[in-house]
Every structure is written in structure tokens, then in C-alpha cells.
N, C-alpha and C positions, 0 to 999 in steps of 0.2 A: 504494500500500500504506500509506504513512504517513498520508495523509488519512483513510483508513478507520479507522486506529487512533486518530487524533485525535478523531474523532467519538464515540469511546467514553467520552471524559472526561465525568464527570457534574458538573462545576463550571464556572464561568465561566473561559474560557481565551482568551488573546490570543496570537496568533502572527503576527508581522510585519504587524500591522494588520488581521488577519481575526478577527472575534469569533465564537466558537462558544458557544452557551449552551443548557443543558438543566437539568433539575431536579437539586437537590442531594439526596444520600442523607440528610443530617442537616438538621434544621430549626434555624436560628440561634436561640440562646437556650434550646434544649431541655436540660433538666438531666438528670443521671444518674438521678435518682429517677423520672423519667418512664418509664424503660425497665427499671428494676430493681424487682422485686417479690419478696416473701417472706411466709411465714406469720407474721404479727405476733402472732397469738394463741399460737402455739407458742414464739415467741422474744420475750417481752415485755421482757426485761432484757438480760443479757449476750448477745453475739453471737459465733458462731464465725468471725468474720472481722475484719480490722483496720480497714477503712475502707469508706465508700460513696462515696468521691471517685474515680470512675472516670475513666480517661484517654480521654474521648470528646469532647474539645473540637472544635467544628466548624472552628475556625481552624487546627488542627494537621493536617499531612499528612506523608506519607512518600514519599521518592523515593530512587533508587539511582544511584550513579556507578560506572562500570565502566571498567577500564583497557585497555591495549593487547592486542589479540589477536595482532598480527603483529610482525615484527622477529625472524623465526625462530619462526613459530608451532609450538608443540609438537604432537606426534602423538598425545597422549593425549586430545584432544577436550575440553580444558578449557573453551573458550568455549561449546561446545555444552552442556556440563554446566551452565554458568552460566544459559543460557536456561531450562532445565528448573527450576533452583532459583529463579529469579526468579518464575516462575509459581506456585511454592509460597509464596513470601514475599509476593506481591501488593502491591508498591509501586505508587504511582499512575502513575509513569513512570520511565524509565531514561535516563541521559545518559552517553554515551561520551566519552572524551578523546582519541580519534583512533587511527589505525593499525588498521583493520579488514581491509585487504587487504595482501598482500605487496608488490604494485606492482613498481617498479623494472624495468619493461619498457615499451617503446614500442609494443608490439602492442596496439591498442585492442580487438581481439577477445579477447585474453587478459585484459586488464583487465576487460572486461565479464563474462567468465566468472568472474573472481574475485569481482566484486560480486554476480553471480547466486548464487554459493555462500553469501555472507554473508547475502543477503536471504532465502534459504531458512531459515537459522538464525533470523534476526530475525522471520520469519513465524510462528514458534512462540509468540511472546510475546503475552500477553493485555493488554498495556499499550503505550503509545507509547514509541518509542525515538528519542532525539535524537542526531544525529551531530555530531562536531567533527572538523575536518580535521587529519589527521596527515601526516607526511612520507612515509610509505609509501603513503598514499592518493593523493598528488599528486606523486610522485617526479619525473616528467618532464612537459613540456608536454602530451603526449598524455594523461597521466593526469589532468591538470587539466581537460582538455576532457571526459573521461568523467565526472569529478566534477560538472562544471557541467551536463552533460546529464542526469545521474541525480538529483542532489541540489540543484542550484541554488546558492544563496549560500554563500560560505565563512564569513561571519559573520552572525549574526542574533540576535534576542532574542525572548523571550516573557514574559508575566506570568501567574503562577498564584497565586491566593489572595493577591493584593497583594504578591507576592514577584517580583523581577526576576531573570530568568535570561538571561545573555549568553554566547553561544558566540563566542569570538574566533578569529582566523585567524593562528596563529603562522607559517604557511607563506606568508603573503601577499607578502612581499618576495622578490626573487630571492636564492637561497642558492647556496652552493658546489655545483658539479656533483657527483653521487655518484661515488665512486671507480670507476675502470675495472673492469669485470668484476663489478660488484655483483650484477647479475641472475643470472649463473652461480654466484656464491658463495652466494647465498640458496638457489638450487635444490639445490646440492650439500649445504649444511648441512641443509636439510629432509629430504633423502634419507638422510643419515647419521644423523639422529635415530632412524630406524627400523633401519638396517642396522648402525650402529656408534655407539651413544650416546657412548662415551668419545671417539671421534675427533671427533664433532660438538662436544663440550664443548671439546676442545683447539683446534679450528678457531675457535670463538667467542673463546676467550681470546687467540689469536694475532691475530685480527681487531681486537680492542680494544686491542692493543699498538701498532697503526699510528698514529704521531704525526699523520699527515695526517688520518686518520679522526677521531681524538680532537679535533683542532683544529676539524674541521668540526662535530662534535657539540657542542662547547663555544662555538662562535661566537655572540656575542650576537644575539638575535632583534631585527630591526628591524621596526617597524610603520609602514607607509606613512601619510602624512598623511591620505589619504582614509579609511582605517579609523579613525584617531584622531579625525577629524572626526565620523565616525558614532558612535563611543563617546561623545564629548562631547555630541552631540545627544541620544543615547538617555538618558544620565544626566540631562541637564537636563530632558527631557520626563517623566522618571519619578523626580522628586526625592522624592516622598512615599511610596514603597514602604517596607515594613517591613524588608526585607533585600535584599541583592544577592548573587547567586552568579555567579561568572565561571568559564569553562571555556576551556582552550586546550590544545594538545598539548604544547608544550615549556615547561618550568617556567622562564620567563624571569627570575624573581627570583634564580635561582642565579648568573646572570652578566648583570646588567641593562644594557640599552642605554639611551641617553638617551631614545629614544622610549618604552621601557617605563616609565621613571621618570616621564615626562609622563602616562602613563595612571594610574600610582599617585597622582600629584598630583590628578587629577580625582576620585579616589575618597576622598580623605583625610577628608572630612566625613560619610561615610556608613558604616554597618556593612556589611561584606561578608566573604565567604569565597571563596578562589580554589583551583581544582583544575586539575591538569595531569597529564601522563603521561610518555611518551617514555623515561624512564630505566630502566624495568622494575624499579623498586625503591621500596618505600614509604618516604616521608620526610615529616616534619612540621616546619614552620617557623612561628614566631610573630614577625612583623615589625611593630614599632610598634603592637602590640596587635591585629593582624589575623592570621587563620590562612591559611596557604598550604600546601596538601597536594599532594604528588606521589604519584600512585597507583602501587601495585604492578601487575603485569600480570594479565591474565585469559587466559593461554595463550601469551603471548610468552616468548621465552627470557629467562633470568635473566642479568643483566650484572655483578652484584656478589655478594660473599659477605656474609652477615649476616642479621639478623632481618627486614629489609625484603624478603627473597626470599619472597614469598607471593602465590599467586594468590588474589584476593579481590574482594569488592565492598564499597563503602562505603554504609551505610544511614544516611540523614539524615532526622531528624524535625524539621520546622520548628515551633517552639513560639513562644509569645508572647515569651519572653526571648531567642530566637535559636535556631540549629540545635544539636540534639544529634546527635553523630556516632558511629556504631559500625561497625567493620570486621568483616566476616564472611568467614572463610576458605571458599573454594569447596568444600572437602571436608567442611565442617561441617554441611551440611544434607542430609537425606534424607527421602523421602516416607513415608506412613503404612504402607507395606509393610515398612519396616525397612531396615537397612543391607545392601546387596548387596555382599559381598566381591569378587565378580568385577567388578561395575561400578565400584566405587570404587577397586579395585586398578588399573584402567586409567587412573585420573587421579592416580596416585601419582607426583608429579614426582621425588621423591628416588629412587624405584625405577628411573626412566628415565635417571638420570645415570650 
């Protein structure tokens, strides 16, 4: 499915050493005036517009980052809504920062069924969708096996329009085992979201009070030397790109390990922007002049109170000067037929609490 989507890209595209090339929609060097025409005889002097400097530069492109679907996926279908809205917005591609399935089961048939459900949703997209490995996606060894069978590498890179994109694996090293009964707790929570939303909310709050769980969530992420070696090699071989974007599931900069600091040191001489998820809350950090962004969810349960509680996508326009970033709430877009109260009411997270 993903290879068919990749072939739709109409620009030079590099993915783990495979080059796919087809014609560009825009001709390099083509000016705005080549495509903009008007009745000059009728408008010889003043014009009823402000400028003819159209934003149609061939080197600029737009892509979207989307956050966690799971970790208590809500029953309002928020992630499905996002797929429809992405097709309206028409980014060139989409990158996720992990947690697409609930996981936390050792039953490979159940895991495959969960991925089947996700792939039906992703199959609606008219553009490529790139995955990043999250803890729910690879919660047990059996889940890691299913990931490898269906998606292959846990970390990879591609180059698009001379911009380097690197998906890292924050789940690469062995982590603490999930708390006992995690699978049953997730199933109960998801059921309560429909049957008793208030009880589901209380259950989540109690879950996050557990010191052992919080310690596990806050444990520094270690990156094995093999992955660090791959990062070092990838950066060295792509030293001349105009920007680098990095993606991983857990925002390791919040509690950095020595191995994460070593990755930061490899990046210090280049412009980059880093995205992660996991915390289900939007947060922005500027560290040593570099932007680190933790995505809010796209359907996952909210874990904190505050303005970062928002289901959203992040719209990035890559410009000559660097990325311009806009966050779009998922309830903020509707199609040409207008706002359907019944449809959008179904995605009202506040109404479900």
C-alpha cells in the first residue's frame, strides 16, 4: 500500500536508497507572471489588489505531522476525521509520531487486526503517510515482530526537495515491562468511554497517579549504539541538505539521557526541527536556538489539563528561510458542503468528558 502511495509523489524522492523520479508540476524558475494574466487595457494604472508576488515558489512544499491516535483512543473517531480533513488540505505527505494501535497484547492475530483497522483509515489518504514507532505499536516482543513484518525498519530516512527527514526509534532499547494488567485496563477504559465517560476520565486520572507508571513514562530514553551509528552516518552523508527534520515518539529532550545528548551533539552545526508525541499534550521548547515540538494527540486520551489539550495536526511549509509552522485544530476544517452539526458534534471531545 505504501509503495503505491509513494509512486504518486511528483518530485524527486529518496527513501532508504531507492530513487523514484517523475515530472514536477512546476517548472524551476517559472515566475508568477507566467501564470497570472489580467486585462491590462482595463487596468492601466491602479490595481484592485496589493501585490503580484504570488507564493508559488517551486522550492517550497507543505507536509503535515500528526500525533498519537492511541493510548486510550477516543470513541469519537477523531483520527478518522483527520484522514478526511487531510485530503481536503492536500499536503504533499503526512508523518506520524507513533502510537497508531493500542497494542499491549501478545496475541499476534489481535495485533494484526488492529493494524488492519489502521490501514483501512490510512487507505483513504491521497498522499503518502510515514510511520514512526511508538510504545503502543511495539509494546511486547510479539508486537515488535508484527511491526517488522508489516513495516520493516524502526528507523529510516528520506530526502525530499533537498530536505532530510529522519524517523528515529525511541523504543529501540529494552524498556521497563508494562504494568501488570495493562491490556485489560486499556480495554476497560475504551469500553467506559462509551458506557460511562466520567468513570473513564476518573480511571485515567487514577492510572496516572501510579508512581511506578509515572516513573516508567519518565525514564530517560536510551538509544543503542547501532542506531546512533546510523544517525551519525546519515548526517555525515547528507551534510549539504537545507534543513533536517527529526521525528520520534517520546520527547527525549524532556529528560535527556547521555545517548540522546550525543545525538544532539551530532546535530549542533546544522539547522533542524524535532517533533515527538507520547505525552498527549502540545508543548513547544526552544533549546539552544532549535525548536523541539511535542505534538498534541489526534484521538488519544488527554493526560493533562491546559491549553495543550487539543486534537490537531501541524502544517509545515518549508521555505527558503526555514519551516513555517501552523497548528490546525481537527474540528476547524470542513468541506464545501458546510458544517454538519451532527458530524462535528460526534468529534466534540469536551462533550464526551
